[in-house]
C-alpha positions as CSV (number, residue, x, y, z in Angstrom):
1,X,0.0,0.0,0.0
2,X,1.4,3.4,-1.0
3,X,1.3,5.8,1.9
4,X,-1.3,8.6,1.6
5,X,1.4,11.3,1.8
6,X,2.8,10.0,-1.5
7,X,-0.6,9.5,-3.1
8,X,-1.3,13.2,-2.3
9,X,1.5,14.2,-4.6
10,X,-0.1,12.7,-7.7
11,X,-1.3,15.6,-9.8
12,X,-3.4,13.9,-12.5
13,X,-4.9,10.5,-13.2
14,X,-6.2,9.6,-16.7
15,X,-8.9,6.9,-16.7
16,X,-11.8,5.5,-18.6
17,X,-15.5,6.5,-18.1
18,X,-16.1,4.0,-15.2
19,X,-17.8,5.7,-12.2
20,X,-16.2,3.0,-10.0
21,X,-12.7,4.0,-11.1
22,X,-13.5,7.6,-10.6
23,X,-14.6,7.0,-7.0
24,X,-11.4,5.0,-6.4
25,X,-9.3,7.9,-7.7
26,X,-11.1,10.4,-5.6
27,X,-10.4,8.3,-2.5
28,X,-6.9,7.1,-3.3
29,X,-5.5,10.3,-4.9
30,X,-7.4,13.2,-3.3
31,X,-5.4,16.0,-4.8
32,X,-5.3,14.6,-8.4
33,X,-7.2,16.1,-11.3
34,X,-9.2,13.4,-13.1
35,X,-9.1,13.3,-16.9
36,X,-11.3,11.0,-18.9
37,X,-9.2,9.4,-21.6
38,X,-10.1,10.8,-25.1
39,X,-9.9,7.4,-26.7
40,X,-12.6,6.0,-24.4
41,X,-14.9,9.0,-25.3
42,X,-14.3,8.4,-29.0
43,X,-14.8,4.7,-28.6
44,X,-18.2,5.3,-27.0
45,X,-19.2,7.4,-30.0
46,X,-18.1,4.8,-32.5
47,X,-20.0,2.2,-30.6
48,X,-23.2,4.3,-31.0
49,X,-22.4,4.6,-34.8
50,X,-22.1,0.8,-35.0
51,X,-25.4,0.4,-33.2
52,X,-27.0,2.5,-35.9
53,X,-25.2,0.4,-38.6
54,X,-26.6,-2.8,-37.1
55,X,-30.1,-1.4,-37.1
56,X,-29.9,-0.8,-40.8
57,X,-28.4,-4.2,-41.3
58,X,-31.4,-5.8,-39.6
59,X,-33.6,-3.8,-41.9
60,X,-31.7,-5.0,-44.9
61,X,-32.1,-8.6,-43.7
62,X,-35.8,-8.1,-43.3
63,X,-36.1,-6.7,-46.7
64,X,-34.1,-9.6,-48.2
65,X,-36.4,-12.1,-46.5
66,X,-39.4,-10.3,-47.9
67,X,-37.9,-10.5,-51.4
68,X,-37.1,-14.1,-51.0
69,X,-40.6,-14.9,-49.9
70,X,-42.1,-13.0,-52.8
71,X,-39.9,-14.9,-55.2
72,X,-41.0,-18.2,-53.7
73,X,-44.7,-17.2,-54.1
74,X,-44.1,-16.3,-57.7
75,X,-42.0,-19.4,-58.3
76,X,-39.0,-17.4,-59.6
77,X,-35.3,-17.5,-58.7
78,X,-34.2,-15.0,-56.2
79,X,-31.4,-12.8,-57.3
80,X,-30.2,-10.4,-54.6
81,X,-29.8,-6.7,-55.3
82,X,-26.1,-5.7,-55.6
83,X,-24.5,-2.3,-55.5
84,X,-22.0,-1.1,-58.1
85,X,-19.1,-2.6,-56.1
86,X,-20.7,-6.0,-56.0
87,X,-21.9,-5.9,-52.4
88,X,-25.4,-7.0,-51.5
89,X,-27.3,-4.9,-49.0
90,X,-26.3,-7.1,-46.1
91,X,-22.7,-7.3,-47.2
92,X,-22.5,-3.6,-47.6
93,X,-23.7,-2.9,-44.1
94,X,-21.6,-5.7,-42.6
95,X,-18.4,-4.4,-44.3
96,X,-19.4,-0.9,-43.3
97,X,-18.2,-1.7,-39.8
98,X,-14.5,-1.5,-40.9
99,X,-15.2,1.7,-42.9
100,X,-17.0,3.7,-40.2
101,X,-14.4,3.1,-37.4
102,X,-11.5,4.4,-39.6
103,X,-10.4,7.9,-40.5
104,X,-11.1,8.5,-44.1
105,X,-7.4,9.2,-44.7
106,X,-6.7,5.6,-43.8
107,X,-9.3,4.0,-46.1
108,X,-8.2,1.6,-48.8
109,X,-9.5,2.3,-52.3
110,X,-12.2,-0.4,-52.0
111,X,-13.2,1.1,-48.6
112,X,-13.4,4.5,-50.2
113,X,-15.7,3.2,-52.9
114,X,-17.8,1.4,-50.3
115,X,-18.0,4.5,-48.2
116,X,-19.4,6.5,-51.1
117,X,-22.1,3.9,-51.6
118,X,-22.9,3.7,-47.9
119,X,-23.2,7.5,-47.5
120,X,-25.2,7.8,-50.7
121,X,-27.8,5.2,-49.6
122,X,-27.6,5.8,-45.8
123,X,-27.1,9.6,-45.3
124,X,-27.7,9.2,-41.6
125,X,-24.5,7.1,-41.3
126,X,-22.7,9.9,-43.1
127,X,-24.0,12.5,-40.7
128,X,-22.8,10.6,-37.6
129,X,-19.5,9.6,-39.3
130,X,-18.9,13.3,-40.0
131,X,-19.5,14.0,-36.3
132,X,-16.9,11.3,-35.4
133,X,-14.4,13.1,-37.6
134,X,-15.3,16.4,-36.1
135,X,-14.7,15.0,-32.6
136,X,-11.3,13.7,-33.7
137,X,-10.4,17.1,-35.1
138,X,-11.4,18.8,-31.8
139,X,-9.2,16.5,-29.8
140,X,-6.3,16.9,-32.3
141,X,-6.3,20.7,-32.3
142,X,-4.4,22.3,-29.4
143,X,-7.3,24.2,-28.0
144,X,-7.1,25.4,-24.4
145,X,-9.9,24.2,-22.1
146,X,-12.2,27.2,-22.5
147,X,-12.1,27.1,-26.3
148,X,-12.6,23.3,-26.3
149,X,-15.6,23.8,-24.0
150,X,-17.3,25.8,-26.7
151,X,-16.3,23.4,-29.5
152,X,-17.6,20.4,-27.6
153,X,-20.8,22.2,-26.7
154,X,-21.5,22.9,-30.4
155,X,-20.6,19.3,-31.3
156,X,-22.9,18.0,-28.5
157,X,-25.8,20.2,-29.9
158,X,-25.5,18.5,-33.3
159,X,-25.8,15.1,-31.8
160,X,-28.9,16.1,-29.9
161,X,-30.5,17.5,-33.0
162,X,-30.1,14.2,-34.8
163,X,-32.4,12.6,-32.2
164,X,-31.1,9.0,-32.6
165,X,-31.8,6.9,-29.5
166,X,-28.6,5.0,-29.9
167,X,-26.7,8.1,-29.1
168,X,-28.4,8.7,-25.8
169,X,-25.5,7.1,-23.9
170,X,-23.1,9.5,-25.6
171,X,-25.1,12.6,-24.6
172,X,-25.7,11.4,-21.1
173,X,-22.0,10.6,-20.7
174,X,-21.1,14.1,-22.0
175,X,-23.5,15.6,-19.5
176,X,-22.2,13.6,-16.5
177,X,-18.5,13.9,-17.2
178,X,-18.2,17.1,-19.1
179,X,-15.5,18.7,-16.8
180,X,-13.3,15.6,-16.6
181,X,-13.6,15.1,-20.3
182,X,-12.5,18.7,-20.8
183,X,-9.5,18.2,-18.5
184,X,-7.8,16.5,-21.5
185,X,-7.2,19.9,-23.0
186,X,-5.2,21.1,-20.0
187,X,-2.2,18.7,-20.3
188,X,-3.4,16.4,-23.2
189,X,-2.6,13.2,-21.2
190,X,-4.1,9.8,-22.1
191,X,-3.9,6.4,-20.5
192,X,-2.6,4.8,-23.7
193,X,0.5,3.4,-21.9
194,X,-1.6,1.8,-19.1
195,X,-4.0,0.3,-21.7
196,X,-1.1,-1.1,-23.6
197,X,0.5,-2.5,-20.5
198,X,-2.8,-4.0,-19.4
199,X,-3.2,-5.7,-22.8
200,X,0.3,-7.2,-22.4
201,X,-0.6,-8.6,-19.0
202,X,-3.8,-10.2,-20.3
203,X,-1.9,-11.8,-23.2
204,X,0.8,-13.1,-20.9
205,X,-1.8,-14.5,-18.5
206,X,-3.6,-16.2,-21.4
207,X,-0.4,-18.0,-22.4
208,X,-0.5,-19.8,-19.1
209,X,-4.3,-20.3,-19.0
210,X,-4.6,-18.4,-15.8
211,X,-2.3,-17.7,-12.8
212,X,-1.5,-20.5,-10.3
213,X,1.7,-19.3,-8.7
214,X,1.2,-15.5,-8.3
215,X,4.8,-14.7,-7.1
216,X,6.3,-16.6,-10.0
217,X,3.8,-14.9,-12.4
218,X,4.8,-11.5,-11.1
219,X,8.5,-12.4,-11.4
220,X,8.0,-13.4,-15.1
221,X,5.9,-10.3,-15.7
222,X,8.7,-8.0,-14.4
223,X,11.2,-9.7,-16.6
224,X,9.0,-9.4,-19.6
225,X,8.3,-5.7,-19.1
226,X,11.7,-4.5,-18.1
């Protein structure tokens, strides 16, 4: 256990959006500023985008089932509709997952073509993707906290105007953690190192199918991470 006098010297803690972790930080590091990691905020938004994509995919599945049923009733062969890139409706929306989570500058040529088709036929997905890029741009610009406050407020208003239920978690999170989210713009710290280290621990533990001898595991882990 680290003595309280030392824990009081900690100036900032970056963490995810877990209320449990935030309570722990308040108790364990009473003088530290809490900063919600930007990548967890962005991840939350991308999860909402994916929820919208899945909704459209279910609609495409239902439409396909209706078309198949009509073909059966008319005793004709079912030929699925295909877009100009060869994707069926279901394929387009399944493969859209890998398009919508990437910055457009990192798309392959086939993903760029797929994105054009997606955005042409599903303009709602384009609207939310554009907001994801806008959020990335806000984070990447070296705004001070006060300027960022205004930028995020305008961004938040755009989400609210869309009125999609799948983004309610995003808006509620922004309301509940607005100040700690904004703290990123003070020192621009993230918990990327901690996330990477945690992933290494999980991978190392998986190699041994669990941990039987904890002291030996810690010894091996120290050797691995030195």
